[in-house]
Structures are given as structure tokens and as C-alpha cells.
C-alpha positions as CSV (number, residue, x, y, z in Angstrom):
1,X,58.6,73.9,99.9
2,X,57.3,76.0,102.8
3,X,54.7,78.8,102.2
4,X,57.7,81.2,102.0
5,X,61.3,80.3,101.3
6,X,64.1,82.5,102.4
7,X,67.3,82.8,100.4
8,X,70.3,84.6,101.8
9,X,71.8,86.8,99.2
10,X,74.3,88.9,101.2
11,X,75.5,88.4,104.7
12,X,78.8,89.9,105.8
13,X,81.0,92.7,106.8
14,X,82.4,94.7,103.8
15,X,84.9,97.4,103.2
16,X,83.6,100.6,101.5
17,X,85.0,99.4,98.1
18,X,83.6,95.9,98.3
19,X,80.2,97.0,99.5
20,X,80.1,99.6,96.7
21,X,80.9,97.1,94.0
22,X,78.4,94.5,95.2
23,X,75.5,96.8,95.9
24,X,75.9,99.1,93.0
25,X,76.0,96.1,90.7
26,X,72.8,94.7,92.2
27,X,71.0,98.1,91.8
28,X,72.4,98.6,88.3
29,X,71.2,95.1,87.3
30,X,67.7,95.8,88.5
31,X,67.5,99.1,86.7
32,X,68.8,97.6,83.5
33,X,66.2,94.8,83.9
34,X,63.4,97.3,84.1
35,X,64.8,99.4,81.3
36,X,64.9,96.4,79.0
37,X,61.5,95.3,80.1
38,X,60.1,98.7,79.3
39,X,61.8,98.9,75.9
40,X,60.5,95.4,75.1
41,X,57.0,96.4,76.0
42,X,57.3,99.5,73.8
43,X,58.6,97.5,70.9
44,X,56.1,94.6,71.2
45,X,52.9,96.4,72.3
46,X,53.6,100.0,71.5
47,X,53.1,101.1,75.1
48,X,55.3,101.5,78.2
49,X,55.5,98.9,81.0
50,X,53.9,100.8,83.9
51,X,55.6,98.8,86.6
52,X,59.0,99.2,85.0
53,X,58.5,102.9,84.5
54,X,57.8,103.3,88.2
55,X,60.5,101.0,89.5
56,X,63.4,102.7,87.6
57,X,63.1,106.1,89.4
58,X,62.4,104.3,92.8
59,X,65.6,102.2,92.3
60,X,67.6,105.3,91.3
61,X,66.4,107.0,94.5
62,X,67.5,104.0,96.6
63,X,70.8,104.0,94.7
64,X,71.3,107.7,95.7
65,X,70.8,106.8,99.3
66,X,73.3,104.0,99.0
67,X,75.8,106.4,97.5
68,X,75.4,108.7,100.6
69,X,75.9,105.8,103.0
70,X,79.0,104.7,101.1
71,X,80.4,108.2,101.2
72,X,79.8,108.3,105.0
73,X,81.4,105.0,105.5
74,X,84.5,106.0,103.5
75,X,84.8,109.4,105.2
76,X,84.6,107.8,108.6
77,X,86.8,104.8,107.7
78,X,84.0,102.4,108.7
79,X,83.1,99.0,107.4
80,X,79.6,98.1,106.4
81,X,77.5,95.2,107.7
82,X,75.2,94.2,104.8
83,X,72.5,91.6,105.0
84,X,70.0,90.9,102.3
85,X,67.5,88.1,101.9
86,X,65.0,87.1,99.3
87,X,61.7,85.8,100.4
88,X,59.8,83.7,97.8
89,X,56.2,82.8,98.1
90,X,54.2,80.9,95.5
91,X,50.9,82.5,94.5
92,X,48.1,82.1,91.9
93,X,47.6,85.9,91.8
94,X,48.8,87.8,88.8
């Protein structure tokens, strides 16, 4: 493995509906992940997961921006070019 590996998650041209379905599902999954992580931390340790508590509002803000972009695309009858990659680097840091 190289120092950093790049994985292509999304790379294409999408209609408003397809982009909405794909991207909202990704954001919803991440929000759900952090909500569950926070709930688990509260149940197990009696305290909130600070990272999860910060990420949920940040992701919801990004989701709102996405909704605005999707509305603009729909109103102007445009397609969306969406590219997303995941960069993975191994580290000893915690």
C-alpha cells in the first residue's frame, strides 16, 4: 500500500433525482452513524461522544447546502457532475 490510497466513490453525471438519492443517502448514513455512536457512548460511559456531537450539526449544514444545489439544478433543468473520493492513510496517531 502507498502512503495514501485513493478510492473513487462517485464519478459521474447525474440527473437531479439520482444525485439527490445518492447524496442524501450518504449524508443520512453518516448522520445516523454519529447519532448511534453518541447514543452508544451515553449508554456505555454516561457521557456524550464529543466528535459525534460536533459532526452531526456540521453534516446537517452540508446537507442543507446540498438541498439548495439540488433545488437549483432542478429549477434550471441541469444535470450534476459529482465526483467523490476517499483518501486513506495509515497512522499510529489516535
